[in-house]
N, C-alpha and C positions, 0 to 999 in steps of 0.2 A: 890170164895166168898167173898164177904166187909168186912174188918176185926172188931170187932165191937169195938166200945168206947165207954168211959167210960172216967168221971173225976180224977180218980185216974191219969190217964196217961194224964195228962193233961201237964204236958214234950214235949210232944208228937209232932213234927211239922204237923200231919195229922189232930187231934184232937182241935189241934190251931186254922188249915184254915177250919174244920169242923165250928168250934164253932162258929168265925168272921162270916162266910158265914150263915151263923139260925142265926145271933145276928143283921145282918141286915134285916131278914122277918119277924123278933117280936116288939112287943111296949115294953115288958118286958123279959130279961134275964134267967127267970123264967120261962118262958115259953118251953126253950130248953129242951127235956127232953133224958139225954146221956143215952143210955144204955150199958152193957160192954159183952151181949151174942148176937149170933147171931138171938136170937130168943126171945131177952129182946121188941122188941118191940109193941111180939103180945100178952103180957100182959098185956101193955100200951094200948093200943088200946082195950083191953076187958073189962078194966075198967073205962076210958076213953064214949065208945061208944062213936065216932063222926059220923055224917049224912057223909061223906064222907073222903076217910083216901083211897092219897097216896103213894104206892110203891115201890122203883124199883127192876128191874126184879130178882137182886144180891140178892135180901134181898128176894123174894116167898119161897128161903126154896125149896128142893129137889121134883120134882115133883108142887110146887107149895102147898106143904105142910102149909108152910101160912099163904097163903094165904085162902087152907080151915079152917083153924082152926077162922080167925077172919072174913070170909063173913056172918056168920050168925049174928055174933055180932053187925056189922057194915049194915050202909044203904047202901052205893057205893063202892067198892074196884078199884081204878083207878092202874091198874100197867102198872109204863112206859117203855118201851122198848126200843132201841137200844142209839142210841146218845153216848153224851161223858160217861154216869155216872160212876164212878168209881165201878170196881171189877164188870161192866159186861161180862158174862161167854157167850164165843163163843161157838156155835153148839160145842154136844158131838158126837163124831164115837160108834159109834153100836160098840158094844163087838164081838158078832155075826157076824157083817159080813161087818161091816171096811164100813158102810154107815153112812152119815150123817142121824140125825133123826133131827125133826121137834124140836122148842121148847114146851115145857108144854103146854101152854098158845094155842100152834096154835092145840090141840087133844086133848082138857081139855070141862068136859062136864059142867064143871064151868062158862066159858066164852059165852055171849050173852044178849040179850034182856033180862030184868026180872030175871036176873038171878045173879044180885047182883055184879057183875066182869065186869071189862070195861079194854079193853088193850086200852093206845095210847103209838104214837111214841115220844120219847123225843125233836125231831125237832114240836109239835106242842100239845107240853103241856102247854104252854102260850096262845096258842086262847084256848083251853081247860079249863084250870082254867078260865080266860073271864068269860067264857057263863059260866060254871058251878058256879061257887065262884061269882060273881061278877052279876053273872045274865044280861054278854053285850051279843049285839049280832055281 
């Protein structure tokens, strides 16, 4: 899982790199909201109640637990999978059979038309953002 970053760890190169990337995306640095636990963003999103939230697969929690927690509070949750996203976890081996299990989102009943959770490949993220957020086709 991706390590949570906080303002207290601002001396770390990981935090600095992520902060600089985020600063390029926002008009005011106060819009950057670091969190210090792997589930810290869940509480922020519940209070902010955005129409759309993009969450990397690495932050979805065990079996999509974090997505389940926020999906009734947010208009649409978009889980970004694949690509170069830091901390993405490879498929795990089933302890009993030794065979690979699919990702939680491949078998979840949270995913689908009208259910509030959508899966987007990282390679299609920019196109998805333009269509959904910027209203471009």
